[in-house]
SENUSE-960613 format. One record per residue (C-alpha): residue in one letter; x negated, y, z. Coordinates in Angstrom, 1 decimal, decimal comma. Each point is the difference from the previous one (the first is absolute). Last residue first. Layout:
REM residues N
<r rest="a" px="X" py="Y" pz="Z"/>
...
//
This chain:
REM residues 87
<r rest="c" px="2,1" py="3,6" pz="4,5"/>
<r rest="l" px="-2,3" py="-0,9" pz="-2,9"/>
<r rest="m" px="2,7" py="-1,6" pz="-2,0"/>
<r rest="l" px="2,2" py="3,0" pz="0,4"/>
<r rest="e" px="-2,6" py="2,3" pz="-1,4"/>
<r rest="k" px="-0,4" py="-2,5" pz="-2,9"/>
<r rest="i" px="3,7" py="0,4" pz="-0,8"/>
<r rest="r" px="-0,2" py="3,8" pz="0,2"/>
<r rest="l" px="-3,0" py="0,1" pz="-2,4"/>
<r rest="f" px="1,7" py="-2,3" pz="-2,5"/>
<r rest="c" px="3,2" py="2,2" pz="0,2"/>
<r rest="h" px="-2,2" py="3,1" pz="-0,8"/>
<r rest="n" px="-1,6" py="-1,8" pz="-2,9"/>
<r rest="s" px="3,4" py="-1,0" pz="-1,3"/>
<r rest="e" px="1,1" py="3,6" pz="0,1"/>
<r rest="l" px="-3,1" py="1,2" pz="-1,8"/>
<r rest="i" px="0,5" py="-2,8" pz="-2,6"/>
<r rest="k" px="3,6" py="1,0" pz="-0,4"/>
<r rest="c" px="-0,8" py="3,7" pz="-0,6"/>
<r rest="d" px="-2,6" py="-1,0" pz="-2,6"/>
<r rest="e" px="2,4" py="-2,4" pz="-1,7"/>
<r rest="l" px="2,5" py="2,9" pz="-0,4"/>
<r rest="g" px="-2,4" py="1,8" pz="-2,2"/>
<r rest="v" px="-2,9" py="2,5" pz="0,1"/>
<r rest="n" px="-1,7" py="1,0" pz="-3,2"/>
<r rest="k" px="-2,6" py="2,6" pz="0,6"/>
<r rest="s" px="-2,6" py="-2,4" pz="-1,5"/>
<r rest="i" px="-2,9" py="1,4" pz="2,1"/>
<r rest="f" px="1,4" py="1,8" pz="2,9"/>
<r rest="l" px="3,2" py="-1,8" pz="1,0"/>
<r rest="k" px="-0,4" py="-3,5" pz="-1,5"/>
<r rest="t" px="-3,7" py="-0,3" pz="0,9"/>
<r rest="y" px="0,5" py="1,3" pz="3,5"/>
<r rest="l" px="3,0" py="-2,4" pz="0,4"/>
<r rest="r" px="-2,1" py="-2,9" pz="-1,2"/>
<r rest="t" px="-2,9" py="0,9" pz="2,3"/>
<r rest="w" px="2,4" py="0,4" pz="2,9"/>
<r rest="v" px="1,4" py="-3,5" pz="-0,6"/>
<r rest="l" px="-3,4" py="-1,5" pz="-0,3"/>
<r rest="l" px="-1,4" py="1,5" pz="3,2"/>
<r rest="t" px="3,2" py="-1,0" pz="1,9"/>
<r rest="s" px="-0,2" py="-3,6" pz="-1,2"/>
<r rest="a" px="-3,7" py="-0,3" pz="0,8"/>
<r rest="s" px="0,1" py="1,5" pz="3,4"/>
<r rest="l" px="3,1" py="-1,8" pz="1,1"/>
<r rest="c" px="-1,3" py="-3,4" pz="-1,3"/>
<r rest="l" px="-3,3" py="0,5" pz="1,7"/>
<r rest="a" px="1,6" py="1,1" pz="3,3"/>
<r rest="l" px="2,4" py="-2,9" pz="-0,1"/>
<r rest="t" px="-2,8" py="-2,5" pz="-0,6"/>
<r rest="l" px="-2,1" py="1,4" pz="2,8"/>
<r rest="i" px="3,0" py="-0,1" pz="2,4"/>
<r rest="i" px="0,8" py="-3,6" pz="-1,0"/>
<r rest="a" px="-3,7" py="-1,1" pz="0,4"/>
<r rest="d" px="-0,1" py="1,5" pz="3,5"/>
<r rest="e" px="3,3" py="-1,5" pz="1,1"/>
<r rest="d" px="-0,9" py="-3,6" pz="-1,1"/>
<r rest="s" px="0,3" py="-1,2" pz="3,6"/>
<r rest="y" px="-1,3" py="-2,9" pz="2,1"/>
<r rest="p" px="1,4" py="-0,1" pz="3,5"/>
<r rest="n" px="-1,7" py="1,6" pz="3,0"/>
<r rest="s" px="1,9" py="-0,8" pz="3,2"/>
<r rest="f" px="2,2" py="-2,7" pz="-1,5"/>
<r rest="n" px="-2,7" py="-2,3" pz="-1,2"/>
<r rest="s" px="1,2" py="-3,6" pz="-0,1"/>
<r rest="v" px="-2,7" py="-2,6" pz="-0,5"/>
<r rest="v" px="0,4" py="-2,6" pz="-2,8"/>
<r rest="g" px="-1,7" py="-3,4" pz="0,2"/>
<r rest="l" px="3,2" py="-1,9" pz="0,6"/>
<r rest="p" px="3,1" py="2,0" pz="-1,0"/>
<r rest="p" px="1,1" py="2,8" pz="2,2"/>
<r rest="m" px="2,4" py="-0,7" pz="2,9"/>
<r rest="l" px="3,5" py="1,1" pz="-0,6"/>
<r rest="g" px="2,2" py="2,8" pz="1,4"/>
<r rest="p" px="-3,0" py="2,0" pz="1,0"/>
<r rest="p" px="1,3" py="1,5" pz="2,2"/>
<r rest="t" px="1,7" py="-0,8" pz="3,3"/>
<r rest="m" px="3,7" py="-0,7" pz="0,1"/>
<r rest="a" px="-0,3" py="-3,7" pz="-1,0"/>
<r rest="e" px="-2,7" py="-0,6" pz="2,7"/>
<r rest="t" px="2,2" py="1,4" pz="2,7"/>
<r rest="e" px="3,1" py="-2,0" pz="-1,1"/>
<r rest="n" px="-1,9" py="-3,4" pz="-0,2"/>
<r rest="l" px="-1,5" py="-1,1" pz="-3,2"/>
<r rest="p" px="0,4" py="-3,5" pz="-1,4"/>
<r rest="k" px="-3,2" py="-2,0" pz="-0,6"/>
<r rest="m" px="-1,5" py="-0,3" pz="-3,4"/>
//
């Protein structure tokens, strides 16, 4: 490999891609759609299950404990973390 002059060193990319690989900086591959779908499914499932449990504990068994408050709090934290991941 020949040494780079100052102009070549300051111009991206820093290195040439391997043989047979074409750089695609204008439209790179992304898993963003799959990530958003996975987050949406996880949020929907976890929220549905938490609210089903709380409904059962409040109205059917009428036996609410500290663990129910903690599961509601942890679901809220889960929602906030996923919201930050989407931003």
